[in-house]
C-alpha positions as CSV (number, residue, x, y, z in Angstrom):
1,M,22.3,-78.4,-63.9
2,D,21.1,-81.0,-61.4
3,D,20.4,-80.4,-57.7
4,R,23.7,-81.7,-56.4
5,E,25.7,-79.6,-58.8
6,L,23.6,-76.5,-58.0
7,L,24.1,-77.1,-54.3
8,Q,27.8,-77.4,-54.7
9,R,28.1,-74.3,-56.8
10,I,25.9,-72.3,-54.4
11,R,28.0,-73.5,-51.4
12,Q,31.0,-72.1,-53.2
13,G,29.3,-68.7,-53.5
14,D,28.5,-68.9,-57.2
15,E,26.0,-66.1,-57.7
16,Q,25.0,-67.4,-61.2
17,A,24.0,-70.8,-59.7
18,F,22.0,-69.0,-57.0
19,D,20.4,-66.8,-59.8
20,A,19.5,-70.0,-61.7
21,L,17.9,-71.5,-58.5
22,F,16.0,-68.2,-58.0
23,R,14.7,-68.1,-61.5
24,R,13.8,-71.8,-61.6
25,Y,11.6,-71.7,-58.4
26,Y,10.6,-68.2,-57.6
27,A,7.3,-68.0,-59.5
28,A,6.1,-71.4,-58.5
29,L,7.0,-70.7,-54.8
30,V,5.2,-67.4,-54.9
31,G,2.1,-69.0,-56.4
32,F,2.1,-71.8,-53.9
33,T,2.6,-69.5,-50.9
34,E,0.0,-67.1,-52.2
35,S,-2.5,-69.9,-52.2
36,L,-1.9,-70.4,-48.5
37,L,-1.8,-66.7,-47.5
38,R,-4.2,-65.2,-50.0
39,S,-1.8,-62.3,-50.3
40,R,0.6,-61.8,-53.2
41,A,2.7,-59.3,-51.3
42,M,3.1,-61.5,-48.3
43,A,3.9,-64.5,-50.5
44,E,6.6,-62.6,-52.3
45,D,8.1,-61.5,-49.0
46,I,8.2,-65.0,-47.6
47,V,9.7,-66.5,-50.8
48,Q,12.4,-63.8,-50.9
49,D,13.1,-64.5,-47.2
50,V,13.4,-68.2,-47.9
51,L,15.8,-67.7,-50.8
52,L,17.8,-65.1,-48.9
53,E,18.2,-67.6,-46.1
54,V,19.5,-70.2,-48.5
55,W,22.1,-67.7,-49.7
56,R,23.0,-66.7,-46.1
57,R,23.4,-70.3,-44.9
58,R,24.8,-71.7,-48.2
59,E,28.1,-73.0,-46.7
60,A,26.3,-75.1,-44.0
61,L,23.3,-76.0,-46.1
62,E,22.5,-79.7,-46.1
63,L,20.1,-80.9,-48.8
64,D,18.7,-84.4,-48.3
65,L,15.7,-83.7,-50.6
66,S,15.5,-82.0,-54.0
67,W,15.7,-78.2,-54.1
68,R,12.0,-78.2,-55.0
69,S,11.0,-80.2,-51.9
70,Y,13.3,-78.2,-49.7
71,L,12.2,-74.8,-50.9
72,F,8.5,-75.6,-50.9
73,R,8.7,-77.0,-47.4
74,A,10.5,-73.9,-46.2
75,A,8.0,-71.6,-47.8
76,R,5.1,-73.6,-46.4
77,N,6.5,-73.5,-42.9
78,R,7.1,-69.8,-43.0
79,A,3.6,-69.2,-44.4
80,L,2.0,-71.3,-41.7
81,N,4.0,-69.5,-39.1
82,D,2.8,-66.1,-40.5
83,L,-0.8,-67.4,-40.4
84,R,-0.4,-68.6,-36.9
85,H,1.1,-65.3,-35.8
86,A,-1.7,-63.4,-37.5
87,R,-4.3,-65.6,-35.8
88,V,-2.8,-65.0,-32.4
89,A,-2.5,-61.3,-33.0
90,Q,-6.2,-61.1,-34.1
91,H,-7.3,-63.1,-31.1
92,A,-5.3,-60.9,-28.7
93,E,-6.4,-57.6,-30.3
94,P,-9.3,-57.0,-27.9
95,Y,-6.8,-57.2,-25.0
96,V,-4.3,-54.8,-26.5
97,R,-4.0,-51.7,-24.3
98,G,-4.3,-48.2,-25.7
99,P,-1.6,-45.5,-25.7
100,E,0.6,-45.0,-22.7
101,S,-1.0,-41.7,-21.9
102,V,-4.3,-43.3,-21.0
103,E,-4.7,-43.8,-17.3
104,P,-5.2,-47.4,-16.3
105,S,-8.6,-48.1,-14.9
106,S,-7.4,-50.5,-12.3
107,P,-4.3,-51.5,-10.3
108,A,-4.3,-54.8,-12.3
109,E,-3.9,-52.9,-15.6
110,L,-1.1,-50.8,-14.1
111,D,0.7,-54.0,-12.9
112,A,0.2,-55.6,-16.3
113,R,1.7,-52.5,-18.0
114,E,4.7,-52.5,-15.6
115,L,5.2,-56.2,-16.1
116,D,5.1,-55.8,-19.9
117,R,7.7,-53.0,-19.7
118,E,9.9,-55.0,-17.4
119,F,9.6,-58.1,-19.6
120,R,10.6,-56.1,-22.7
121,R,13.6,-54.6,-20.8
122,V,14.9,-58.1,-19.7
123,L,14.3,-59.5,-23.2
124,A,16.3,-56.7,-24.8
125,A,19.1,-57.3,-22.4
126,L,19.5,-60.9,-23.4
127,P,22.5,-61.8,-25.7
128,E,21.4,-61.6,-29.3
129,P,21.6,-65.4,-30.0
130,V,19.6,-66.2,-26.9
131,R,17.0,-63.6,-27.6
132,E,16.7,-64.8,-31.3
133,V,16.0,-68.4,-30.2
134,F,13.5,-67.2,-27.6
135,Q,11.6,-65.0,-30.0
136,M,11.6,-67.7,-32.7
137,S,10.1,-70.1,-30.3
138,R,7.6,-67.9,-28.4
139,R,6.8,-65.2,-30.9
140,D,7.0,-67.2,-34.1
141,G,5.8,-70.5,-32.8
142,L,8.7,-72.5,-34.3
143,K,9.7,-75.9,-32.9
144,Y,13.2,-76.4,-31.7
145,G,14.1,-78.5,-34.8
146,E,12.8,-75.7,-37.1
147,I,14.8,-73.1,-35.2
148,A,17.9,-75.3,-35.4
149,S,17.4,-75.8,-39.1
150,T,16.8,-72.1,-39.7
151,L,19.8,-70.9,-37.7
152,G,22.1,-73.7,-38.8
153,I,22.8,-74.8,-35.2
154,S,22.1,-78.1,-33.3
155,V,18.9,-78.7,-31.4
156,K,21.0,-79.0,-28.3
157,T,22.2,-75.5,-28.8
158,V,18.7,-74.3,-29.3
159,E,17.7,-76.0,-26.0
160,A,20.7,-74.5,-24.2
161,R,19.9,-71.0,-25.4
162,M,16.2,-71.4,-24.6
163,G,17.1,-72.6,-21.1
164,R,19.3,-69.6,-20.6
165,A,16.6,-67.2,-21.8
166,L,14.0,-68.8,-19.5
167,K,16.3,-68.8,-16.5
168,E,17.2,-65.2,-17.0
169,L,13.6,-64.2,-17.4
170,R,12.6,-66.1,-14.3
171,E,15.4,-64.5,-12.2
172,Q,14.8,-61.0,-13.5
173,L,11.0,-61.2,-13.2
174,A,10.9,-63.1,-9.9
175,D,9.1,-60.2,-8.1
176,W,6.3,-60.5,-10.7
177,L,5.8,-64.2,-10.6
178,P,3.5,-66.0,-8.2
179,R,5.3,-67.6,-5.3
């Protein structure tokens, strides 16, 4: 079965076609992703996420390249995002605060803790689509085009949701921002 036929059948919800796609590319994708991450478990998780996303977005999926190119690019992008996230987390680790029960040693630490708490509250209050775009951009480090592709929406929609998130954060955290 060629790529176009496979795409057509998957778009129609044909589980056997998806199973064929899975079997055809899973092992190679895991091997490739493992070479980037140096972790078999993480590679398997990423490949499963990529393939699950294909199934979830099957009806809107546009495939300009071959399945092989599309899947390897998606796995590579996710692996690089995971590596970027791990690097940021490792770099930030010395600055991570201890448990809430520990008394802050300065007013600045108290302010930072309160700001963090307020930020999390405002973020949680955002509508799910807006919060999802914000987190994919800021937490996961994805570009607007990558977010649009992942969510199956236009770049303009990503820009609008990001603008809404930033506006809401600015308004709600105005007391914490420099004037």
